[in-house]
N, C-alpha and C positions, 0 to 999 in steps of 0.2 A: 811575341808570344803568340804562343797558340792558343785562339779561342774557338767555343762550340756557340751560336747563335740554340735560345728557348721562345719557342712562341708556344701559348696559349692560348685557346676560345672559351669560355663556357657558354652555351647554350642557353642556360638560365638568367645569365644578363643583359642588363637589359641597353636595349643599343638600336639604333638607326639604320645603322647600314646591316648587310647581311653579317654573315661569317666567313666567308670568300674574301668579300671587300676588305674587313676587315683584317683580317690576318697580312691581307697583300698589303696592306698600307704598315702593318707593323713590319713585314719582312725590307719589305724598301729601306724603311727610316732607319731599322739597326744596318743594314750593309752599306747604307749612303754612311752614318754614324763612324764604322768599323774602316770604309774607305778616307774619312778622314783623319781620322787618328791612326791607319796603319799598324792595324789591329788583323792579323793571317786567318780567317776563319776557313777550320778545318772540317766543319759539318752542322748541320742546322738540323735541329730535334723540332717536331711540329707537329700536334694532336690540338682536337675541338674534344675537350672532357672537364669536368668541372674538375676544382681545383682543391675542393673541399678531401676527396678521399688520394692517398698516395698510393694505395695499391689497386687504383683503374686505374693507372695512368699508363702506359707500356714504355712511350717518350721519355717518359720522368726516371722510370727506375732507371733505362737503358742509360740515359744522359747520368744518373748517381755511380750506376756502377763504372761507367767510366770516367767519371772523375777519381773515383776511387782509386782506379789504377793509376793517374798522375797523369790523363793523357791532355787536360788541358789549365792552363795557365789562369784561364778566367772563361767564364759564364754570360755572356751578355743578350740580354733580354730588354723588356719597356719597362717595366717595375717589378721588385722584389716581389708584390704577390703573385707576380703571373707563375715563380716556381712553387707556388703552394700556399693556401690560405684554411686550411681546411684544422685538424686537431692538434692541438700541443707536441702534444706527442710525434704526429708527420715534420711539421714543422721542423723540431728537434731534431730529428737523423737528417732534414735537409741540410741545418744548419751546420751540424756537425760531420756529416762529411763534406762542407767545403773547405770547414776549419781545417780538419787533420789533413785533409790533402791540399793545404796551404792555395785552393783555388779562388781567384776574385771574383765576386758577380758586379759584372758589371751595366751600369743604365746610362740613358743619355743622360740624367741630373747628376749620378752620383755612383765614384765606384766605392765597394765595402769592402776593406780587407777583414776576415773573420777573427785573424790574431790582433787587430790593432782595438782596445778594450771597448773603445769609444762608438769607431764600428760596428764590434759586437751586437753593443747599448741599441744602437739607432736601430739595425736589424731586426732585433729581437720587438724593441717598438712597433716596428713598421709593418711587423707581420702579424703582432697581438693587433693592431687594428684593421687592419685586412680582414681577421677572421673575424672581428664583429662587424664590419660590414659585409659579409656573408651572411651573419645570421640576419642582419637587417631586411639584405634583398632577402632570405629566405621567408620570413614574417611578413615582407609584401607580397610576396607569389603567393601565399599562404592566403591571406587574407583574401586577395584578388579571385583565388580561386572560389573560394567559399562564398564569396558575394557572384561571384556568374554560377554557381552549383544553382544560389537560392535565387536568382534572376529565372531561374531555369534552364539555361544556357546548356548546354553539351558540349566538353572540352574535350573528352578521349578522342580515341580512335573507331570513326561507326561501325556499329557493329551488325553481322551481317543484316541484309534488308534494309541497308537505310545506305547513303552517302551524305559526307560532311557539308555545311552550309553554312547559310549566313544571312540572318535577320533582323535590318535597322542594326546591320554590324555589330550584330551579337552572334560568336557562335551557335550551331542547332544542327539540324538533322531533316533531310527530306526523304523522302521514299524511295526504296529503288526496288519498282517492279515488278524488276526481273529474279529482283532474289525475295522480293517481300509475298510472292506469289507460293514461296515452300516455304516457307513459315508459317504461313495460315495453315499449308497441311501440315505439317509437325503439326499443330495444336490439336487439328479435327481428329490424326492419325490419333494420337493420343489419349483426345478425351471422349471420341463417339465411336473411336474404334479399337478404343484397350491396348493396341500394340506397344513394345516395348519400346526402349530408345533404339535399339539394335539396331530391333526391325523395321524399324522407320528410318534409320541412318541406310541399310543396304537398299531401301524404297526409294527414297529419294535420288541416291547413286544413280539406279537404274533408270531414273526419270531425266538425268543430265547436271541435279544441283551438284556443285562445286565450291567448299570453302576456300575463304582466301590465302588460306596461309596451308595448307596441304591438301592431299588428292582426293580424300573423300571424307565424309560427316562420318564420326563413329558415337559412341554411344556417350561416354563423357561431353562430345559437341551439343550431339540434339540435348542432354539435360541443362548445360548454361543455357541454351536459347528457350525451356521451359520455364525456369527460373528468372529469366531476367527481363524487371516492372519496363523496360528502356519500350518495349512492344505495346503498355498499353498509353503512353506517353507521359511515363515515370521517369526521372531521374536516380539511382540509390548509387550512391556515393560510400567510401569506403568499405566496399565490399569483400576489399583482402586486404590482406598485411603482408609484407614486402621483407621475409628473413636473411640478414646478410649474411654473407659466406662465410663461416666457421661458429657463428652464435650461438649456434646448438649443434656444434659439430659437425653440420653439414659441409660438404664439401664444393657447394657449390649455393649460390641464392636459390631461395625457394618461396613459392608465394603458398598463401593461407589461405582459405576462404573466413571467413568471421561470420560470426551464427549474424541473424538477420537484426536482433535489437543493438545490435551496432552501426548498421544503414543507416546515415541520413538521407532520406528521400524526400524528393518534391516534385510538383506537380514542372513539366516540362513544357517549354514552346514547342516541339515536335509533334506531326501528327502521330497518331495512334495505329498500329498493322492490325492486331486483332482488337476483341472486344474485353473488355474489365469480365465480363461472366464467365468469358470461354477462358480465361487467363485464372481465376480463380479458381476455378472447376480443374482444372492441371493441376495447380500448390493443393486442392484437396485430395487425388486421385494421387501425385507423388506421393504427400505424407504417408501415405497409408500402403506403401507398396515398400518390400524389403531390398534395401538397394545398397551400394559402399559407399562411408561415410566419403564425406569434404576431404579434401587436403589437408592433415595434419602436423607436417613435416615431419613426421616420423616413420622411419620405412617398416614396414609391415611385409614384404614379400624378399627372402635372403638372397634373392637370386635379380632382384630388380636390376635393370643396363647392361645383362648378363646374355639372359636364353633369348637367341632370334630362330627366327620359322623359320625350315628350310627350305620351302617351298615358295612366301614368297620377301625372306628378308626381315619382317617386321618386328619389331621384340613382343615378346609371351608376355601379358599381362598376368597380375596374380586377381580374379574374383571368387569369392565367397558362393556357392552356390550349396544350396540347402546344406547351410553349415560349416560345410567344409571346404579348404580354400583349391582352385584349380589354378592351371598358367594354363591358358587360353589364346589363341592367333586371333585378334579383332575384325578378321575378315573372316567372313560366314564362311566356313563350311571349306575351308583353307586347310585347317590342320585340325586331324583329332586332339582334343585336349588330355593332361593328364590328370593327377594328383600334385599338389606343391610337393607336400612330403614324401610321396615316390619321386622326384625326379630332385629334388636336395639330397635326401639320400643318396642316390647315385654320382651326384657329382661330386660329392663330400668322401664316400669309400674310393672313386677313382684319386684323387686330390690326397688323401689318408694314402692308399698304394705306392701311389708317384712320392710321396714327400713325408716317409711312414719315421724315417730317421730323424725330420726337423724335431729338436727340444729344445723346449725354454728349462732354462735353471730355474729351482728355485729350491728354498732353506729349508728344513722338515718341518713338518707341524710343531706348533703350532703357532708358529709366522713362517708360513712358508717363503713369502716372498719377500720378507725385511723389507726393506726400503726401497724398494721397486718401484718410485713412483709414478713409472706407466700404467704398469701394473693396475696400481691401484687407483689413480685415476679413470682408467677403465673400466672398473666397480664403481666409482660413484657415478658414473656417466650413467651405467646399466641400471643405474640406481634412481636417477632423476629422469630418465628415460621413460623409468616404469610410473615412478607419481607422476608424471606429464602423459602418459596412458591412459591413468587411474580418471585424471582429473578431467581429460577430455570424455571419458564415457557417461560425467555424469551433467554435460553440453548434450552429448549426442542424445540419454535418454530425456532430456527436456527439449529437445526440438522434433522429437516424435521421429528420429532416425529409427532407435533400438528401441523395443518394448522389453518388458519388464522382466522375462526368463532371458531373454538373450544379455540382455543387462547384465543381471545378479548373475550368470554363468562368466560373464568375462570379467567381469572386477574380482571375482574368488579365484579364477585362474592367475592376474596379475598383482591380487593379493598375496598371495601364496610364493610368486616368482619375486616379489620383495621384500619377502620374508627371510625365502631360502637364499637370496642372494645376500640382505643384511648381514644374517649368521657364517657366510662363507666369508665375507669382508672381514669379522670380528674376528673371527679363527685364522684366516691366514695371517691377519697383520697384527694380531695380540701380543702382547712386549712378552719373550719369552722367562722374563722373569715371576710376570702371575703366574704360570704354568710350572715354575722349578722342571721345566724340560729343557735341556742338551739341544742344540740346532745344529746342525749341518746340511752341506747340500746336496740337494737329488735334482733327478729330469722328470718333468713330462709331456707329454705327445701336445704339440698344438691345438689339435684337435680336439683334445681331451675339453679343452680352455671352450673350445668353441661349442660346445654341448650346453653352456651354462651362459653363453651371452645370449643378447637382444636378439632378434632379425635385424637392427642396423648394425652391431656391432658383428655378426655373421657375415655379413654383405661387404661389410671392411674387408675383411680375412679373406674370404674369395676372390675379391678384386684384387689385393697383394698376389695372388697370383696368376689368376686368370683373366685372360682380355675378351672373351667372347665363348657362348657355348653355342651350338646349334642343335634344336631340337629338332626330331622325326620319328612321326607316326603314322601310321597306317590304320587306316579308316575300319574298323571293328577290331582293334587289336584288341587283347588282352592289358590290366591297367598298366601294369609293368612293363609291356613289350614297345620299348620304346629305343630311341638310339641314340647316342650324345655324341657331340665332338669338339673335345677341349682345347681351344687353343690360346696358350700360356705364353703369360708373358715373357720378357728374359730375363735371367735371373736376374741380373743388377737391379730391377726393380724389387725382387721381392723384397729386400731390404727394406726400399723404401718405403713398402705398402705397412711393414711391420711399424715403423713411426708414425703413421698417420693415430 
């Protein structure tokens, strides 16, 4: 028999041994079992991940692909729950793949042939119990985390200015004086000198300050330090929410900053770096300044992740200046900025010229797209995105990030856009019997559809064609005097892009 071994260990599981020791022991046990039972081991698949999500387990996905191709007669693992104990849909995929390929699941205690009814029933029962065990483990972990936080412990990565330590076996923080002096400087520059975050970032960079995960501080990292209550001896939990890949049409996992009323704030056992008075002054100054809102998980820049500075190679970022969106290099003085609308127009015009023959088939009005579910879902997604942005505006007004004039201006634009999308959707997908008109096929340019899309939809469409855009503009040049180098994706990836 051709057999493969699958080994998995989760970091979240309770175990006295290290992960490496546990995997080594499991590997030795399975190899010894294979030798005693004359099993021909072809491959070993090994990973350290949670068994909760199938699509976050690359080795399991590779194994399932090989099983589906008929590469193995059986898969050897320590227990059946090592294959997975996540959602029932994931477990169903795993078991169905093994059953259809007539591949056995072999453990030191039992061999499962899923084409035998009793074995299939027993395997389903065991995977169900494994799922319940995982839920119990997660509940215990959450209870432990909450209790540690209530006791003033710090269990996350140490923020800038601190290092991790323990006090009476409780995890907490100690001051890293080499970094803490820059934290004090940041607050003093912000409160006493009235400097902006970008100027502070540039200044401490020249003084030798360096963050832990990048080359230099930026505007956003300085703002995060200013808003972090850990520097006055507090612990704030639940400051962020993780949105899983695909939950809102997002191509990857995103992080959203929660409003303050959702935070859990307690007194920590770690020492403060700055005074509470200085921290409160910084919060008052920040509340009175016009600054970009926190990440909402919705793309507002159609060129997000595409436009690179020709000088330093860094991504250009969207920033609102005097109510208008601009594209700026985050390194001060590196590259002259330009209006986002002008750069977007130049990119779209270039693509439209290169791909002007690309058309989308549609039926004639009033049911232009007939039963095209992809287009219909795209409209519904745009409407949901607009409604989410409207709801988010209410939060930004309550938090004082937007004044009433800015709020009313933006919400009127979003409501107008929502109404227009709703009317267009109703007109395009209305039953032809209602209007008495005949239907037929016509074609429309994809760039005409582009103009009615939200920034997030525009971004997806451009990314279907473009890999990256290199931006260059000389200092002192006129608003539209910039150059763009477009690097296109291979032709085969265009079609993939339209399926997103």
